[in-house]
N, C-alpha and C positions, 0 to 999 in steps of 0.2 A: 158729768159733774156730780158731786155728792152733796145733796142737801141734808141738813140735820133731820128734817122731817120729810125729805124726799118729795115735796110737792112738785118739784121740777125734776125731769129725768136726770139721773146721775150719769157720769162718765161721758156726757156729750160735751166735747170741748167747745163747740160753737153750734150755731143753727145748721140745719140740714140744707138750707136754701141759700144759693148764691145769686148774684145778679146776672150771671152769664147763662145763656141758653145753650143746650147741647147741640141743637141742629137736627133736622129730620134724619132718622136712621143712625144717629151717633149717640154715644154715651160712654159711661165708664163704670167699672166695678172696683171698689176699694175694700180691702180687708185690713183692719187696723186694730192695734192693741193700745190700751190706755191704763195708766196707773195713777192714782191720786191718794192723798192722805191728809188728815187734819188732826190737830190737837186742841185748837181753840174753836169756840162756838159763838156766833153772833146771837145773843139773847137780848131780851128786853128787861131792864133798861140799858144793859151794857154787855160788852163781850166778856166771856169767861174763859179761863184757862183750864184745860182738862175736860174731856168728854165724860159725862156721867156714866158710871159703871165701866165703860170700855177704855177710858183714859185716852186712847188714840184709835182712829179708824182708818183702815186702808181699803181701797176699792180698786179692783182690776177688772178689765172687761175686754172682750173680743167682739168687734162690731163688723157686720157685713152691710155695706152701703152700695146702692146702685142708682144711676140716673140714666134716662133714655129719652131721646127726642122723638115723640110721636109725630109731630110736625115741626116746622121751623119756629112755630109760636107756642107749642105746647110740650112740656116736659112732664115725665112722671118720675118720682123719687121714692125709693124704698129703703128701709133700714131695719135691721134686727140686731139687738145686742144680747150677749151672754155675759152675766155679771157675777162676780164674787165679792162679797163684802165681809170684812173681818175686823173684829175688835182686838185690842191688845190690853186685856184686863188681867187682874189677879186670878190665877187658875183656881183658887179656892171658891170663887164665885160660881163656877160651873159645876160644883158638886151638887147644886140644886137643879132638879129636873126642869125648872122654869126658865132656865137661861141656856143659850148656846152662844158660842163665840164667832160663828160664821154662818153666812147664808149664801146660796148661789143658785143660778138658774137663768133661763131665758126671761127677759123682762118684757118690753112692750114693742110690738110691731108698729112702725110708722109708715104711712102712705100719704104722699103729697102730690098735688097737681099744681104746676106753675104755668101761667099763661102770660104772653107778652101782649099787653093791652095797647101800648102806644110807643112809638119810636120817632125821634126827631133829631136832625143834625143841628148842632150848635157850633158853628164854625168848623173846626177840624175834629170836634168831639161829637159823641152820640149819647143822647139821653134816652134810656128805656124805662118804661113804667110797667111793672108786672103785678099780677094778682095771684095770690097763693091761697089754697085751701087744703087742709090736711086733717088726718085723723090718726090718733095713736091709741092702741088698745092692748091690754095684757094678753100674752100668748102662753102663759103658764100659770099654775095655781100657787104662786109664791106667797109666802106668809106676810101678813100685815097686821098682826095682833097688836092690841093696845099695850101700853106700858113702855118702860124705857128700853126694852129689847128692840123696839121698833127703830131705834137709832141705826141698826145695821140692816134694816130691811132693804131689799134691792129695788123697791118701787112702792107706789101707793095703790096699785091695782085699780086705777080709775081710767076710763076712756076719756080722751080729750079731743075736742074739735077746735081747730084754730084757723082763723082767716087773717090775712095780712096783705098790706100793700108794700111794694118795693120800688125804690127809685135808684137807678144805676147809671152813673156817668162814666163813660169810657173816653179817654183822650188818645190822640194819635201816638203819643209817646209810650203808651202801655199803662200809664197811671190810671187808677180808677177809684171812684168813691161810691159807696153803696149805703143806703139807709133803708131800714124796714121797720114797720110798726104794725101791731095787730092785737087781737083779743082772743083768748083761749077759754072755751067753755069746758068745765070739768064736771064729771059726775060727782054728786054729793057723796061724802061731805067735803071733798077737796075744793077749796075756793077757786073761783074763776080768776083770771089774771090778765093784765095788760103786759105785752111782751114787745121787745124791740132790740135792734142791733144796728151799729154803725161800723163801717169798714173803710179802710184806706189801704191801697196796695198797688202792686205792679204785676202785670200779666205780660210776660215776654215770651219769645220763642223757646227759651231754655230754662226760664225760671218763673215761678209764680210765688209771690210772697204777699202776706197781708197781716195787718194788725187790726184788732177789733175790740169793741166794747159792747157787751150785751146787758140787758136788764130785764127784770121781772118785778111787777108791782101787783100783789094780790088784791083782789076786789072782795074784801071781807076776810073772815077767819079769826082765830084766837091766837094768843101768844102763850108759849110754853111756860108753865108754872105761874101764870098770871091769872087774875080773876076771870072766870068764864071757861078756863081750861079744865076739861074733865078727863084728861088722860088720852084722848083721841088725837094722836099725832097727825093723822091724815087731814084733820080739820084746821091745822095751824096756818097762819098767815106767813108765807115765805116770800120775802123780797130780796133782791140781790143786784149788785153790779159786779160784773166779771170782765176781766181784760185778758187778752191773749194774742199769740202770734202763731202763724203756720206758714210752711214753705213746701213747695213741690218742685222736684227736679227729675227730669227724665233720665233713665239709665240705659234704656234700650228702646227699640222701636215699639211704641205702644205701651211701654212699661215705665213707671216712675215711682219715686219714693216720696212719702208725705211725712213731715215731722211737725209737731206742735207742742205748745205749752200754754197754760192758762192758770189764773188765780183769781180768787174772790177778794175784792177790795172793800166791799161793804155788804151788809146783809141783815136779815131778820129771821130768827128761828132757823139758822143755817150754819153748817160747819164751814170754817174758813179753810177750804181745801185748795191745794195746788196740785196740778196734774200735768203729765207729760204723755205724749202719744207718738206712735210711729206706725206706718202702714205702707202697703204696696198697692199701687193703682194700675189698672189695666184698661186701656181705651178700646172700646168696641169698634 
């Protein structure tokens, strides 16, 4: 995803955590590409048309994701994205040495542990309750300077610690419902945040499809160009509601294709981006 102030990680179409467990000794590796763009920005008190300086912003990324079952009740999840962020501004702006039209590099490494705390049969369905703990930290010295050029930064260079609870209901037909909620501690000056996601989908032998809605609510922070804002974009309050869909189809033994799309329907200090992704999955 691309946040106008990037308080949340860009290019991530959804959370890294699902309600399904990999199983001991099993897992998968996914290599995916994502592209997003936006022209409108959710500011306070209203949405504005046109991104300051850059008019339009496009972000592309390549992401390596892996999950592995250490035991039947404990999974480890890892993710590393490489991101390129580019503006579409009047070329005359970049005659100044203070501005550049693009930035790229490795962003943040994420490591997550997921543990099945509880499982119960409800008729022909199964309810699982999971606990999740994760950390995300920068793996390159990418630029996060103050000022409007921060709009095309690839991240906020803040380590984040997140804990969440997940409830996952699986039916005998393959239909499932998943809800998760948690809290994310971020290094100063990036505000901490409440995070959550709800999913509904179908997991069958040949098709996996889901629709989801995710949200973030910052716990503090400032608003861009409002009283209290001193030009430090990393300290801004970033709220959002994002919806999306994804689908997985196997194409050979152990190999499948993953497709996805998402868009922001509400936000605060955030670019109204729409993104599309495609990837290849290999089951271990």
